[in-house]
N, C-alpha and C positions, 0 to 999 in steps of 0.2 A: 743252442746253436751249435752244429757239428763244426769240429776243428777242420782246417783246410789241409789236405794232404798232398804231398809231392811224390810223384812215382819215378823212378828212374830205369829204364829199360837197358840192360846189358845184353846184347846178343852173341852168345857164345858158338852157336851152330846154326846152319840153315838145315831145314828137313824137307826133303823131296818126296813126292808120291812117285813110285816106279812099279813096273811090272817084273816080278822074279820070273824068268823063262824056265828056270830048273824046277820049281814047284808050281808054276802056273797059277800065281796069285799075286795080288796088290801088296806093295810093302812100303814101307817109310825108310828112307835113305838119310841118315843124319851126318852131316859133313861138318867137322869143326874148322873154324876160322883158322887160316894158316899162320896168323901171328900168334893165336893162342896156342895152337898145337905144339909150338915150340917151347912154350912155357908150362903147359899143363901135361903135354905129353898123353900117352895112350891110358895112363893109369887113371884118369879122370873118367873114361868112358868104361873101362873094366869095372870100376867100382859102381857106376850107375847100373850096369848090366847085372852085377851081383846083387844089388839092392832090389833092383824090380823083378829079377827072375821068378820069385814065387808069388808075385802079386796078381791076383785074379780080379781084374777090374775092366769095365767095358771100354774105358777111354785110356787104358795103358797097355800099348802093345809090347809083346814080349819079344826080346832081342833073340835073333836066331843066327846071327852071323856077326862076326867082329873082323873087319879087315883094315890093314893098314896101308898107305900107299907109299912106296919109296920115294925119297926126295931126290 
């Protein structure tokens, strides 16, 4: 008999499909939840960009731009 598992989902960001007018292509825009942005800051996403920068996988999109919004 298989053990019962409990999964917890914590949403850190929302990802939107958008169109980049400059490069004329579809892009994913990841927006960090405001309450987490104050705690995690930009460092969390900078590390994610560095970690995934050299990965060549069909389901991992490369980061092409990183932008912060002023408060």
